[in-house]
C-alpha positions as CSV (number, residue, x, y, z in Angstrom):
1,M,75.3,35.6,-21.6
2,A,72.8,34.6,-24.3
3,E,73.2,30.9,-23.3
4,E,72.4,31.8,-19.7
5,Q,69.2,33.7,-20.8
6,E,68.2,30.7,-22.9
7,R,68.6,28.3,-20.0
8,R,66.5,30.6,-17.8
9,R,63.8,30.8,-20.5
10,Q,63.8,27.0,-20.8
11,G,63.6,26.6,-17.0
12,S,60.7,29.1,-16.9
13,R,58.9,27.2,-19.6
14,R,59.4,23.9,-17.8
15,A,58.2,25.4,-14.5
16,Q,55.1,26.8,-16.3
17,A,54.5,23.3,-17.9
18,A,54.8,21.7,-14.5
19,R,52.4,24.1,-13.0
20,Q,49.9,23.6,-15.8
21,K,50.2,19.8,-15.4
22,R,49.5,20.1,-11.7
23,R,46.5,22.3,-12.3
24,Q,45.1,19.8,-14.9
25,S,45.7,16.9,-12.5
26,G,43.9,18.8,-9.7
27,E,41.0,19.5,-12.0
28,R,40.7,15.8,-12.9
29,R,40.7,14.9,-9.2
30,R,38.0,17.4,-8.5
31,N,36.0,16.2,-11.4
32,R,36.3,12.6,-10.3
33,T,35.3,13.5,-6.7
34,A,32.3,15.5,-8.0
35,F,31.3,12.5,-10.2
36,T,31.6,10.1,-7.3
37,I,29.4,12.3,-5.1
38,A,26.8,12.7,-7.8
39,A,26.7,9.0,-8.4
40,A,26.3,8.3,-4.7
41,L,23.5,10.8,-4.4
42,L,21.7,9.3,-7.4
43,G,22.1,5.9,-5.8
44,I,20.6,7.1,-2.5
45,V,17.7,8.7,-4.4
46,A,17.1,5.4,-6.4
47,L,17.2,3.4,-3.2
48,A,14.7,5.7,-1.6
49,A,12.4,5.3,-4.6
50,V,12.7,1.5,-4.4
51,V,11.8,1.6,-0.7
52,V,8.8,3.9,-1.3
53,F,7.7,1.6,-4.2
54,V,8.0,-1.6,-2.1
55,A,6.2,0.1,0.8
56,G,3.4,1.2,-1.5
57,G,3.2,-2.3,-3.0
58,S,2.8,-3.8,0.5
59,G,-0.3,-1.7,1.2
60,G,0.9,1.7,2.1
61,G,-1.2,3.5,-0.4
62,V,-3.9,1.0,-1.4
63,G,-7.3,2.5,-0.8
64,R,-8.1,5.5,1.4
65,E,-7.4,5.8,5.1
66,V,-10.3,7.0,7.2
67,E,-10.8,7.9,10.9
68,Q,-11.1,4.8,13.1
69,L,-14.1,4.7,15.4
70,V,-14.0,3.0,18.7
71,G,-15.8,-0.4,18.5
72,V,-17.8,-2.0,21.3
73,H,-20.3,-4.9,21.2
74,S,-23.4,-2.7,21.6
75,P,-25.4,0.0,19.9
76,P,-25.5,2.6,18.6
77,Y,-24.4,1.3,15.2
78,V,-23.4,4.5,13.6
79,Y,-20.6,4.7,11.0
80,N,-18.5,7.4,9.4
81,T,-18.2,5.7,6.0
82,N,-20.6,3.9,3.6
83,P,-20.0,1.0,3.8
84,P,-18.5,1.0,7.3
85,T,-14.8,0.6,8.1
86,S,-14.9,0.6,12.0
87,G,-17.2,1.2,14.9
88,N,-19.7,-0.6,17.2
89,H,-20.8,-4.1,16.2
90,L,-22.6,-7.2,17.3
91,P,-20.9,-9.7,19.7
92,S,-20.8,-12.3,16.8
93,V,-18.9,-12.3,13.5
94,G,-20.4,-13.2,10.2
95,P,-19.3,-16.3,8.2
96,Y,-16.4,-15.9,5.9
97,G,-16.6,-16.3,2.1
98,H,-19.1,-15.0,-0.4
99,W,-22.6,-14.7,1.1
100,G,-24.6,-14.3,-2.1
101,E,-26.9,-12.0,-0.2
102,D,-27.0,-8.7,1.7
103,L,-24.3,-8.2,4.3
104,V,-25.3,-7.1,7.8
105,P,-23.0,-4.1,8.6
106,E,-23.2,-4.3,12.4
107,L,-22.2,-8.0,12.1
108,V,-19.3,-7.9,9.6
109,V,-17.8,-4.8,11.3
110,H,-16.8,-7.4,13.9
111,N,-15.1,-9.3,11.1
112,L,-13.2,-6.1,10.3
113,E,-12.1,-5.8,13.9
114,H,-10.5,-9.3,13.6
115,G,-8.5,-8.3,10.5
116,A,-10.9,-9.4,7.7
117,V,-11.4,-7.7,4.3
118,V,-15.0,-7.1,3.5
119,I,-16.0,-6.7,-0.2
120,W,-19.3,-4.9,-0.7
121,Y,-21.2,-4.6,-4.0
122,A,-24.4,-3.1,-5.2
123,P,-27.4,-5.5,-5.2
124,D,-29.5,-6.8,-8.1
125,D,-26.5,-7.2,-10.4
126,P,-25.9,-11.0,-11.0
127,E,-22.9,-10.4,-13.2
128,L,-21.2,-8.3,-10.5
129,A,-22.1,-10.8,-7.9
130,G,-20.6,-13.6,-10.0
131,S,-17.4,-11.6,-10.5
132,V,-16.9,-11.1,-6.8
133,N,-17.8,-14.7,-6.1
134,R,-15.1,-15.9,-8.5
135,L,-12.6,-13.6,-7.0
136,V,-13.2,-14.8,-3.5
137,R,-12.9,-18.4,-4.6
138,S,-9.7,-17.6,-6.3
139,L,-8.2,-15.8,-3.3
140,G,-9.6,-18.2,-0.8
141,P,-12.3,-17.2,1.8
142,T,-10.0,-17.0,4.8
143,C,-10.4,-13.5,6.3
144,I,-12.6,-12.4,3.5
145,V,-16.3,-11.6,3.7
146,A,-18.2,-10.6,0.5
147,G,-21.8,-9.8,-0.3
148,S,-24.3,-7.2,-1.6
149,Y,-25.2,-4.0,0.3
150,P,-28.0,-1.6,-0.5
151,G,-27.4,2.1,-0.5
152,M,-23.8,1.9,-1.7
153,D,-22.1,5.1,-2.7
154,Y,-20.0,3.1,-5.2
155,P,-20.8,-0.1,-7.2
156,V,-18.0,-1.9,-5.4
157,A,-16.0,-1.2,-2.3
158,A,-13.6,-3.1,-0.1
159,T,-12.9,-2.3,3.5
160,V,-10.6,-3.2,6.3
161,W,-10.6,-1.5,9.7
162,G,-9.9,2.1,9.1
163,R,-9.4,1.9,5.3
164,I,-11.7,1.8,2.2
165,L,-11.2,1.1,-1.5
166,E,-14.0,2.6,-3.6
167,L,-14.5,1.5,-7.2
168,E,-16.6,2.8,-10.0
169,Q,-16.7,-0.7,-11.4
170,F,-15.5,-4.2,-10.7
171,D,-11.7,-4.1,-10.8
172,E,-10.1,-7.5,-10.1
173,A,-6.5,-6.2,-10.0
174,A,-7.4,-3.4,-7.5
175,L,-9.4,-5.7,-5.3
176,R,-6.6,-8.4,-5.3
177,N,-4.0,-5.7,-4.3
178,F,-6.2,-4.6,-1.5
179,V,-6.8,-8.1,-0.2
180,E,-3.1,-9.0,-0.5
181,A,-2.1,-5.8,1.3
182,Y,-4.4,-6.0,4.3
183,R,-6.0,-9.4,4.8
184,G,-5.4,-10.3,8.5
185,Q,-3.2,-7.2,9.0
186,Q,-5.5,-4.4,9.9
187,G,-7.8,-4.0,13.0
188,P,-7.6,-3.9,16.8
189,E,-7.7,-7.7,16.8
190,A,-6.0,-8.3,13.5
191,G,-5.1,-11.9,12.8
192,V,-7.9,-13.5,14.7
193,C,-9.7,-14.1,11.4
194,F,-7.1,-16.6,10.4
195,S,-8.3,-19.0,13.1
196,E,-12.1,-18.5,12.5
197,P,-14.2,-20.9,10.3
198,V,-14.5,-19.9,6.7
199,E,-18.0,-21.2,6.3
200,G,-20.9,-22.4,8.4
201,Q,-22.7,-20.6,11.2
202,F,-22.2,-17.4,13.0
203,M,-19.8,-17.6,15.9
204,S,-18.7,-15.5,19.0
């Protein structure tokens, strides 16, 4: 009788041990599953962050987007930003490169329409003019117009059609980023600037 009871106790202990083992195995599987799901979610978040960063680096957030005005080849030449980023303009475009003199807004807005970047800076500052000139030479004058502009709200600004970068001082890195992000890419006729002369006379 005692031996029978002992066998039953041993069988019960083995059954309890087996159940405990199954519970532990189940918990390990659930933990592995939870870890796999968490790792996958972290991977998705990291990938999304990379996509946002790359998009931002290609121009998504460089400068400030502004309302785009309709642009026709006739007056009135009224703009919604200073310096202008879109709107009516003359039938001709201005020469590309660094002018070394005051820009004509109603002329270079046509350059903007063709995808150009225009760099505007406060007049009567030879050091600032020299910095902009060196930058344009470094970047190459294709699809870039640069010159002084009286009545600036900021010492330096860069514009493309519908977007503006306003700077409290000359910032080569910021201007480079803006040019690289938008040159030839922004405007109702974006890309036309690539086929236009970079120096010489005004053209239709």
